[in-house]
C-alpha positions in Angstrom: 49.4 -24.2 8.4 46.7 -24.2 11.1 46.5 -20.4 10.8 46.0 -20.7 7.0 43.3 -23.3 7.5 41.6 -21.2 10.1 41.6 -18.2 7.8 40.2 -20.3 4.9 37.4 -21.6 7.1 36.6 -18.1 8.3 36.4 -17.0 4.7 34.1 -19.8 3.8 31.8 -19.0 6.8 31.7 -15.3 5.9 31.0 -16.1 2.3 28.2 -18.4 3.3 26.7 -15.8 5.6 26.8 -13.2 2.9 25.2 -15.6 0.4 22.4 -16.3 2.8 21.6 -12.7 3.6 18.2 -11.7 2.4 18.1 -8.9 -0.2 15.8 -5.9 -0.5 13.6 -6.0 -3.6 13.8 -3.3 -6.3 10.3 -1.9 -7.0 9.5 -0.3 -10.3 5.7 -0.1 -9.8 3.8 1.3 -8.0 5.7 4.6 -7.8 5.9 6.8 -4.8 2.7 8.8 -4.6 0.8 6.7 -7.2 -3.0 6.5 -6.9 -4.1 2.9 -6.3 -7.5 1.6 -7.2 -9.2 -1.6 -5.9 -6.3 -3.6 -7.3 -2.8 -2.8 -8.6 0.3 -4.4 -9.9 3.6 -4.7 -8.1 6.5 -4.9 -10.5 10.2 -5.2 -9.7 13.2 -7.5 -9.5 15.5 -9.4 -7.2 19.1 -10.5 -7.9 17.9 -14.1 -7.9 14.8 -16.2 -7.7 13.2 -15.4 -4.4 10.1 -15.9 -2.3 8.5 -12.5 -1.7 5.7 -11.1 0.5 3.6 -8.0 -0.5 1.7 -6.3 2.3 -0.6 -3.3 2.0 -1.2 -1.1 5.1 -4.1 1.4 5.1 -2.7 4.4 7.0 -4.2 7.7 8.3 -2.2 10.6 6.8 -2.6 12.9 9.9 -1.5 10.4 12.6 0.3 7.7 10.6 -1.9 5.2 12.4 -2.3 1.8 10.6 -6.0 1.3 10.4 -5.9 -2.0 8.6 -3.5 -4.4 6.9 -4.4 -6.4 3.9 -3.0 -10.0 4.3 0.2 -10.3 2.4 0.3 -12.2 -0.8 3.2 -14.7 -1.0 4.7 -15.6 -4.3 7.9 -16.8 -6.0 9.6 -14.5 -8.5 10.5 -15.6 -12.0 13.8 -17.6 -12.4 15.7 -14.4 -13.2 14.3 -12.6 -10.1 11.8 -10.4 -12.0 8.2 -10.3 -10.7 4.8 -8.9 -11.6 2.0 -9.6 -9.0 -1.6 -8.4 -9.0 -2.6 -7.2 -5.5 -6.0 -6.3 -4.2 -6.4 -3.2 -2.0 -9.8 -3.7 -0.3 -11.8 -0.7 0.7 -12.6 -0.6 4.5 -14.7 1.5 6.7 -12.5 3.5 9.0 -14.9 6.1 10.6 -16.0 9.5 9.6 -16.0 10.8 6.0 -13.3 13.2 4.9 -10.5 11.2 6.6 -7.3 11.4 4.5 -5.9 7.9 3.9 -3.0 6.4 2.1 -1.5 3.0 1.3 1.8 1.8 2.5 3.0 -1.0 0.3 5.7 -3.2 1.8 7.6 -5.8 -0.2 10.2 -8.1 1.3 11.9 -11.5 0.8 11.1 -14.2 3.3 12.2 -17.7 4.1 11.3 -20.3 6.8 13.1 -18.4 9.6 13.3 -14.7 8.8 12.3 -11.8 6.6 14.6 -9.5 4.7 14.7 -5.7 4.5 11.5 -4.1 3.2 11.1 -2.0 0.1 8.5 0.6 1.0 6.2 2.7 -1.3 3.7 5.3 0.0 0.7 5.5 -2.4 -2.7 7.3 -2.4 -6.2 5.8 -2.3 -8.5 6.4 -5.2 -10.7 9.3 -3.9 -14.2 8.4 -2.6 -13.7 4.6 -2.7 -12.8 3.7 0.9 -16.4 2.5 1.5 -16.7 -1.3 1.9 -16.6 -3.2 5.2 -14.4 -6.0 6.4 -16.5 -9.2 6.5 -16.3 -11.4 9.6 -17.4 -14.8 8.3 -18.1 -18.2 9.7 -15.6 -20.4 11.4 -13.3 -17.6 12.3 -12.9 -16.4 8.7 -12.0 -12.7 8.1 -12.7 -11.7 4.5 -11.2 -8.7 2.8 -12.5 -9.4 -0.7 -14.9 -9.7 -2.4 -17.2 -7.3 -0.5 -20.9 -7.5 -0.1 -22.5 -5.8 -3.2 -19.3 -5.7 -5.1 -19.3 -5.8 -8.9 -17.4 -8.8 -10.2 -15.8 -9.1 -13.6 -14.9 -12.3 -15.4 -12.5 -13.2 -12.5 -12.0 -11.8 -9.0 -9.8 -12.1 -6.0 -10.8 -13.9 -2.8 -8.7 -12.6 0.1 -8.8 -13.2 3.8 -7.5 -15.1 6.7 -8.5 -18.1 8.8 -7.3 -18.6 12.4 -5.1 -21.5 11.2 -4.0 -23.3 8.0 -7.2 -24.6 6.5 -8.4 -26.3 3.3 -11.0 -23.9 1.8 -13.6 -24.2 -0.9 -14.9 -21.2 -2.9 -18.2 -21.7 -4.9 -19.8 -19.1 -7.1 -23.6 -19.5 -7.8 -25.1 -17.6 -10.7 -28.6 -16.3 -9.8 -31.5 -14.8 -11.6 -31.6 -11.4 -9.9 -35.3 -11.0 -10.2 -36.4 -14.4 -8.8 -33.3 -15.6 -6.8 -33.3 -18.8 -8.7 -29.9 -20.5 -9.1 -29.3 -20.9 -12.8 -25.8 -22.4 -12.5 -22.9 -23.0 -10.2 -19.3 -22.5 -11.0 -17.4 -25.5 -9.7 -15.7 -24.6 -6.5 -12.0 -24.1 -6.3 -10.2 -26.0 -3.5 -7.1 -24.7 -2.0 -5.0 -24.7 1.2 -4.5 -21.4 2.9 -0.9 -20.3 3.7 0.6 -21.6 6.9 -0.5 -18.6 8.9 -4.1 -19.0 7.6 -4.0 -16.1 5.1 -5.2 -16.7 1.5 -5.4 -15.0 -1.8 -7.2 -17.0 -4.6 -8.1 -15.9 -8.1 -11.6 -17.2 -9.1 -13.3 -17.2 -12.5 -16.9 -15.9 -12.7 -18.3 -16.8 -16.2 -20.6 -14.2 -17.7 -23.3 -16.4 -19.0 -24.4 -19.8 -17.5 -26.5 -22.5 -19.2 -27.5 -20.2 -22.1 -29.4 -17.9 -19.9 -29.1 -14.9 -22.2 -31.1 -11.8 -21.4 -31.6 -12.5 -17.7 -30.5 -10.1 -15.0 -27.8 -12.1 -13.3 -25.9 -11.8 -10.0 -23.4 -13.8 -8.1 -23.5 -15.5 -4.7 -20.0 -16.4 -3.5 -19.8 -19.2 -0.9 -16.6 -19.9 1.1 -16.3 -22.7 3.6 -13.7 -25.0 5.2 -13.6 -28.7 4.1 -12.1 -31.6 5.9 -12.4 -35.3 6.7 -15.4 -34.6 8.9 -17.3 -32.7 6.1 -17.8 -29.1 5.2 -17.9 -26.2 7.7 -20.4 -23.3 7.9 -20.5 -21.1 4.8 -19.7 -17.4 4.6 -21.9 -15.9 1.9 -21.2 -12.8 -0.2 -23.9 -11.4 -2.6 -22.3 -9.6 -5.5 -23.3 -8.0 -8.8 -22.2 -9.0 -12.3 -20.1 -6.1 -13.7 -21.5 -4.4 -16.8 
């Protein structure tokens, strides 16, 4: 009887262990060898609802050296395990022109204590677009996107990392490009970073503010930490309004 109980307990433990094992995601897009622009979609599935991380490494083709890693986005799949995420692939300065670069997209399941096996896709950069610089902002902020001088559409990604988990505010001022006058301010979004300080926010940038039709408009993006003691120093990005 004791042997039977011991075997049953062992079966329960093994079943629980298998049930808790993290799975490798199935990736349908991007495909191996795809050419990725400034942003791309990651589409796939898991056998169940899962918390996934998507990381994009920028890699030298000749040496396989990782030059830069875009902070991973973290997101739950749908209830059936399917997912479709929009991911930014910021352009970074890596040295001399003519260097062959590629992206390594890594997708994996994660929980509080561990990460699962990675699904890996090797993709190509859009030719001639690895040009923007990584912004080192105020208060320890490292900003991947948007970049100085970027053209922003109706909405845009704000991606970066703080040294620790931080409550951030993102404000978009709309300027008259000729005079520098502020003609309107988009109410700032307020959001906590992830536990490791990384963040990926989607921000709206309305095309026309306060009826200012016919004016040459541009954006000034301001990002700062906010807390009980007030607001921290601002990191400022000057951007264009996309045609």
